[in-house]
C-alpha positions in Angstrom: 120.1 98.2 95.9 118.1 95.8 93.8 119.3 92.2 93.0 117.8 89.3 91.2 115.7 87.0 93.4 115.6 83.2 92.9 112.8 83.6 90.2 114.9 86.1 88.2 112.7 89.1 89.3 114.4 92.2 90.7 113.9 92.6 94.4 114.7 95.4 96.9 114.6 99.2 96.5 115.7 100.9 93.3 119.0 102.8 93.7 118.5 106.2 95.1 115.1 105.5 96.7 115.2 106.4 100.4 114.1 103.8 103.0 111.0 104.3 105.1 110.8 104.2 108.9 108.8 101.5 110.3 105.1 102.4 110.1 105.6 105.3 107.7 103.2 105.3 104.8 104.5 104.0 101.5 103.6 107.2 99.6 102.3 110.6 100.4 99.2 109.9 98.5 98.4 107.0 100.8 98.1 109.2 103.8 97.9 112.9 102.9 98.0 115.0 106.0 96.9 112.0 108.1 93.4 111.8 106.4 92.3 108.5 104.9 91.2 108.3 101.3 87.8 106.8 100.6 89.1 103.6 99.1 91.2 102.8 102.3 88.5 100.8 104.1 90.5 98.9 106.8 89.5 99.6 110.3 86.9 102.5 109.7 84.7 103.1 112.7 81.1 102.1 112.2 81.9 100.7 108.7 80.2 97.4 109.4 81.0 94.1 107.9 82.1 93.9 104.2 79.5 92.2 102.1 81.2 89.2 100.6 78.0 87.8 99.0 78.7 86.3 95.6 76.2 87.0 92.7 76.1 86.1 89.1 77.7 88.7 87.1 75.5 90.8 84.8 76.5 90.8 81.1 78.0 94.3 81.3 80.1 93.2 84.3 81.3 90.1 82.4 82.3 92.5 79.5 84.0 94.9 81.8 86.0 92.0 83.4 86.9 90.7 79.9 87.9 94.2 78.7 90.2 94.8 81.7 91.8 91.4 81.2 92.4 92.1 77.4 93.9 95.6 78.0 96.1 94.4 80.7 97.2 91.2 78.9 100.8 90.6 78.0 99.8 90.7 74.4 98.0 94.1 74.5 99.7 95.8 77.5 97.5 98.9 77.3 97.3 99.3 81.0 98.5 97.6 84.1 96.5 96.5 87.3 98.6 99.1 89.2 97.3 101.8 86.8 93.8 100.6 87.2 94.0 100.8 90.9 95.5 104.3 90.8 92.7 105.4 88.6 90.0 103.9 90.8 91.7 105.6 93.8 91.6 108.9 91.9 87.8 108.9 91.9 86.0 111.7 93.8 84.8 110.2 97.2 81.1 110.7 96.5 81.4 109.0 93.1 83.5 106.2 94.6 80.9 105.6 97.3 78.1 105.5 94.8 79.8 103.2 92.3 79.8 99.5 92.4 82.9 97.3 91.9 82.7 97.0 88.0 81.5 100.7 87.7 84.9 101.6 89.4 86.7 99.4 86.8 84.7 101.1 83.9 85.7 104.6 85.4 89.3 103.6 85.6 89.5 101.9 82.2 87.9 105.1 80.6 90.3 107.4 82.5 93.3 105.4 81.5 92.3 105.2 77.8 91.9 109.0 77.7 95.1 109.7 79.6 97.1 107.5 77.2 95.5 109.0 74.1 94.0 105.7 73.0 90.4 107.2 73.1 89.0 110.7 73.5 86.2 111.6 75.7 84.2 112.6 72.5 84.7 109.1 71.1 83.6 107.5 74.3 80.5 109.7 74.6 79.6 109.0 70.8 79.8 105.2 71.4 77.8 105.3 74.6 75.1 107.3 72.7 75.0 104.8 69.8 74.7 101.9 72.4 71.9 103.7 74.2 70.0 104.2 71.0 70.6 100.6 69.8 67.6 98.2 69.8 67.8 95.6 72.6 66.9 92.1 72.3 
């Protein structure tokens, strides 16, 4: 049963949601058939250390970050961070591995805008083509 916490937000399980046994995965998607998904990085053998090196963001990375923040803002509410994560986690493993951090965000934003009917694949491809042909400088 859910009740309001001290900050006014609802806490606890929604009515009718079964409880999980300790150690049981939160969703079937999180652990289908015991196989880990490509984005589940914790404890992979031979994975090596995570590269935490900072770098200056390229212009397109800055724009991707701004786009995600705008689309998930309280004012726009076109997507949520949870939806972004779900879309990233839906990437094919080879594509996920080949993509960088902000490339995954772009994939997710595009996926969500198409799912929600905000943009069509054709509109996106047309704009990408226009931008590719535009003079740089």
